[in-house]
C-alpha positions as CSV (number, residue, x, y, z in Angstrom):
1,X,-34.5,7.7,48.6
2,X,-30.9,8.1,47.6
3,X,-29.0,5.1,46.1
4,X,-25.8,6.3,47.8
5,X,-24.6,4.8,51.0
6,X,-21.8,5.0,53.5
7,X,-18.6,3.8,51.9
8,X,-19.6,4.9,48.4
9,X,-17.5,7.3,46.5
10,X,-19.3,10.7,46.3
11,X,-20.4,11.5,42.8
12,X,-18.2,14.1,41.1
13,X,-20.1,17.2,40.4
14,X,-19.7,20.7,39.0
15,X,-22.2,23.5,39.3
16,X,-22.3,27.2,39.8
17,X,-22.8,28.9,43.2
18,X,-25.0,31.9,44.0
19,X,-22.3,34.2,42.6
20,X,-21.9,32.2,39.3
21,X,-18.6,30.7,40.5
22,X,-18.0,27.1,39.4
23,X,-17.7,24.6,42.3
24,X,-16.7,21.0,41.9
25,X,-16.2,18.1,44.3
26,X,-12.5,18.2,43.4
27,X,-12.2,21.7,44.9
28,X,-12.6,20.0,48.3
29,X,-10.0,17.3,47.8
30,X,-8.2,16.7,51.1
31,X,-11.0,18.4,53.1
32,X,-14.1,17.0,54.8
33,X,-17.3,18.3,53.2
34,X,-20.9,18.5,54.3
35,X,-23.3,18.7,51.3
36,X,-26.8,19.4,52.3
37,X,-29.7,19.3,49.9
38,X,-32.8,21.3,50.7
39,X,-36.1,21.8,48.8
40,X,-36.4,25.6,48.5
41,X,-34.5,28.6,49.7
42,X,-36.1,31.0,52.2
43,X,-38.8,28.5,53.3
44,X,-39.2,27.9,57.1
45,X,-37.6,24.4,57.3
46,X,-34.8,25.2,54.9
47,X,-34.1,28.5,56.7
48,X,-34.0,26.7,60.1
49,X,-31.6,24.1,58.7
50,X,-29.3,26.5,56.9
51,X,-29.2,28.9,59.8
52,X,-28.4,26.0,62.3
53,X,-25.4,25.0,60.1
54,X,-24.3,28.6,59.8
55,X,-24.6,29.2,63.6
56,X,-22.3,26.3,64.1
57,X,-19.9,27.1,61.2
58,X,-16.9,27.7,63.5
59,X,-17.4,24.2,65.0
60,X,-17.4,22.7,61.6
61,X,-14.3,24.6,60.5
62,X,-12.5,23.6,63.8
63,X,-13.1,19.9,62.8
64,X,-11.9,20.5,59.3
65,X,-15.3,20.6,57.5
66,X,-16.4,22.8,54.6
67,X,-20.2,23.2,54.0
68,X,-22.1,23.4,50.7
69,X,-25.8,23.9,50.3
70,X,-27.7,22.7,47.2
71,X,-31.1,23.3,45.8
72,X,-32.7,23.8,42.4
73,X,-33.3,27.5,43.1
74,X,-31.9,30.1,40.7
75,X,-28.6,31.9,41.5
76,X,-30.6,35.1,42.3
77,X,-32.8,33.3,44.8
78,X,-29.8,31.5,46.4
79,X,-27.9,34.8,46.5
80,X,-30.9,36.6,48.2
81,X,-31.1,33.6,50.7
82,X,-27.4,33.7,51.5
83,X,-27.3,37.5,51.8
84,X,-30.4,37.7,54.0
85,X,-29.0,35.3,56.6
86,X,-25.3,36.0,56.0
87,X,-24.3,32.3,55.4
88,X,-20.6,31.7,55.5
89,X,-20.7,28.9,52.9
90,X,-21.6,28.7,49.2
91,X,-25.1,27.7,47.9
92,X,-25.2,25.8,44.6
93,X,-27.9,26.9,42.2
94,X,-28.5,23.5,40.6
95,X,-31.3,24.5,38.3
96,X,-30.7,21.6,35.8
97,X,-30.7,19.2,38.8
98,X,-27.4,17.6,37.7
99,X,-26.0,17.5,41.2
100,X,-29.4,16.7,42.8
101,X,-29.8,13.7,40.5
102,X,-26.2,12.5,40.8
103,X,-26.8,12.2,44.6
104,X,-30.3,10.7,44.0
105,X,-32.3,13.1,46.1
106,X,-34.9,14.0,43.5
107,X,-38.1,12.1,43.5
108,X,-41.8,11.8,44.4
109,X,-42.9,13.6,47.5
110,X,-46.2,14.1,49.3
111,X,-47.4,17.3,51.0
112,X,-51.0,17.8,52.2
113,X,-52.2,14.8,50.2
114,X,-50.7,16.0,46.9
115,X,-47.9,14.1,45.2
116,X,-45.3,16.0,43.3
117,X,-41.6,15.7,42.3
118,X,-39.1,17.5,44.5
119,X,-35.9,17.4,46.5
120,X,-35.7,15.1,49.5
121,X,-34.0,16.9,52.3
122,X,-30.8,14.9,52.7
123,X,-27.3,15.6,53.9
124,X,-24.1,13.8,52.9
125,X,-20.9,13.9,55.0
126,X,-17.9,13.3,52.7
127,X,-14.4,12.6,53.9
128,X,-11.0,13.9,52.7
129,X,-10.8,11.1,50.1
130,X,-14.2,11.8,48.6
131,X,-15.9,8.8,50.3
132,X,-19.3,9.2,51.9
133,X,-19.1,8.8,55.7
134,X,-22.7,9.5,56.6
135,X,-26.1,10.0,54.9
136,X,-28.7,11.8,56.9
137,X,-32.2,11.5,55.5
138,X,-34.1,12.3,58.6
139,X,-32.9,15.8,59.0
140,X,-33.7,17.7,62.2
141,X,-33.7,21.2,60.8
142,X,-33.2,23.0,64.1
143,X,-30.5,20.7,65.4
144,X,-28.8,19.5,62.2
145,X,-25.2,20.5,63.3
146,X,-25.6,18.1,66.3
147,X,-26.7,15.3,63.9
148,X,-23.6,15.8,61.9
149,X,-21.0,16.5,64.6
150,X,-22.6,14.2,67.1
151,X,-22.6,16.8,69.9
């Protein structure tokens, strides 16, 4: 789905997190970053994925990774999602889909025979220099940390 591939420079982005704080790619300069895009906060698959990453947060930090979740949900919905599950990382409320479209994860989807436009669950692993090291489009929601960290 996405046009981005390993070796590409990650698109520069700026959006507000669930608290209304501006977050940009440049905030993570010199750090490794996992950016995971998910369709909708508080739905079963998205909850499993976000909780799996949160449960392994210390492992990510130990390897120098920061984590950032992104969906088109409102800041209020993102805030409720984060607070309910006590996520240790920010969630971007990308309502205008600027970040989602920059990463090329918005497009036609099918669910129960219906076609619609939506976010394709995709994760990007970005190195310290802002270069994409991995693109995971077949996300295993309950074992996503293992897909990223290879353990």
